[in-house]
N, C-alpha and C positions, 0 to 999 in steps of 0.2 A: 390452512393459513396459520392456525395456531402453532402448528409444529414448525413452520418456517420462522415465525417470530421468536419462538423459543430457541431454535438453532441459531438465529441471528445473534441473540444475546449470549448464548453459550460460546460461540466462536469469538465474539467480540471480547468477552471477559477472559477467555483463555489467552488471548494474544495482546491484550491491553498493556501488559507489563513490558512488552518488547520495545515499544516506542521509547520509554525513559531509559531502557538499557542501552539502546543505540545512541540516544542523546548523551548519556554518560561517557560512552566510548568516544564520541565525537569531541565533546568538551575536553576529555583527557588528552586526546591527540592534539587538539588546538593548544592546550596548555603546554604540552611537551615541545611543540613546535615554536612556542614563544609568541603565538599569535594572540591568545587570550591568557591574561595573567589573573584577572579577577572578573566576576560577574555579579551584578547587582541582584539581590534576593528577588525583587519582583520579576525580573527577567527570567530567573531560573524557575520560579513558580509557573509563569506563563508558558515557558518551554516545556516543562514537565506535564502540565495539564494539556497542552497542545498535542504532544506526542502520544499521550494516553488516548486522546480522542481520535487521532489519526490512525493509530493501531487498532483501536476498537472498531472504527468504521470500516477500515480496509478488510479486516478479518470477518466482521459481521456480514458485510455486503457480499462476501464470497459465496454466500448461500444462494445467490441467484443462479449459480452454475448447477445447482441441484434441482431446480424447478424444471421438470421434464417438459412442461407445456411451453416453455420459453426457448426459442431457437438459440443455439450456442453463440452465434454472432451477436444477437441482441443482449444476451446475458453478459458477454465480454464487454460490450459497449456500456451497459449500465454500470458494471463494476468499474470500468476505466473512468467513466465520467465522475463517479463518486470519488474515486481515488484522486483524480485530477483536481476536482473542485476543493476537496479537503486539503490536499497538499498545498495547492496554490493559495488558498485562503489563509491557512495557518503560517505558511512561509512568509506571506506579506505582513500578516499581523505581528509576527515575531521579528520582522525585519531581517530575515535570513536571505531574502532576495529583494531587490529594488524593483519598482514598477517598470523601470526601463528594461529589465531583464525578463519580463513575462514572456515575450516572444521566444526568446532562447530557451527558457524553461519549458515552454509548451512543446517546442520542437524536440527537446531532449526527452521529455516525458512520453510523447507519442512514439518516438523511435524506440525507447526502452520497452514500452508497453508492447509494441508490435513484436520486437525481438523476443521477449519473454514468452508471449503467447504463441508465437511461431515455434519456438523451441518446445514448448509444452505440447502443442498440437502434433508436431513431427514425432516426438517421443511416444505419445499415446498411439498414434497411427501405426508406427513401426511395431509396437507391442501387440496391437490388435491384429495386425497382419501376421505376425509370427504365431500368435495363438490360433488364428484361423488355419494356418498351414498345419499346425500340430493336430487339430481336430480332423482335418481331411486326411 
């Protein structure tokens, strides 16, 4: 358990910078498009802190996939629920989506999550089958 907690923090800290980097790119694109010309400092601070936490949690909780006693489907569900809850919570807190759009967000999130994990599963399955053929 100690190793899992240590790895959680290690992963979280390694990727926590990614959130603000993406945020900066999004704000720059919005500025270039003329959609956002200025942002109040408190909103920027909240957005930066939010994206650090989102990236930290997303990367940190990916450790559930390394817990061998946990079925892969359960690990994916745990990871997905943490991502969904943190994204939705911080998106609402920052005003990035309105409460009226929660259903649409939920559908898009679920579809994206399933597509990504299906792609990962099929890629790994193909590589394992190829390796098994090479061994035989």
